N, C-alpha and C positions, 0 to 999 in steps of 0.2 A: 455166680457165686453168692448173690444175695439170698436166694432160697435156701442154699446149704447153710449159710451163716445164721439165717433166721431159725432154721430147724435146730441147729446146734444150741442157740440161745434158749429156744423153747424147751428142749430136753433138759438143759442145764438148770433152768429155773424150776421146772417141775421136780427135778431131783432135789434141788435146794429147798423148795417148799415142803417136800415130803420129809426131808431130814429135819426141818424146823418143826414140823408137826410131831415127829417121833421124839425129838429131844425134849419137847415141852418146856423150853426155856423162855421162849417169847410167847406173846398172846396168840391165840388160835387164829385170829383174823390175819396175822402176818403170814403164816404158812399157806393159808387158803389164798390170800392175795397174790403170793408169789406163783402159785400154781395156775390161777385163772387170769392173772394180770395181763400177760402177753397175748393169750388167745383173745381176750376182750379187746386189747389194743389192735390186734390184726383185723378183727371183725369191724371195728370202728374206723379202719384205715380210710374208707371213702370220705368220711367226715373228719378229716385229718386232725384238726386241732383238739377235738374232744377226746379221742383215744389217747393222744399223747399227754394231754392234761391229766386224765385219770391215772395213767401209768406213772406220771411224775408225782402225783399226790400220794400214791401208794408208797413210793420210795421215800418221799418226805416224811410220811407218817412212820414208816419203819425206822428211818434215821432218828426221828424224835424219840421213839421208844427206846432205842439203844442209847441215845445220849442221856435221856432222863434216868436210866438205870445206873449210869456211871461206868467209866471204863475199867475201874479196878474191882468192881463188884463181881463176885463169882457166884454161880448157881449153888444152891444148898447141896446138891448131890456131889459136887466136885470137892475132893479133899486135897 
């Protein structure tokens, strides 16, 4: 089940990253990071701590961007 779950998460993050790039609401690096983050994590799996640390730093940075923009702020395109 682990390979099936990993593939599901990989496809989901690629779709989420692509939608983030298309929406242009968040910085460019966040969409690219979501697309390439898990594959890099899986490649670095033999050196376990570093792949996990890099993937965690990506999520921390994305969370900081969302937090710094404020929860009530809406993009300019939304009316």
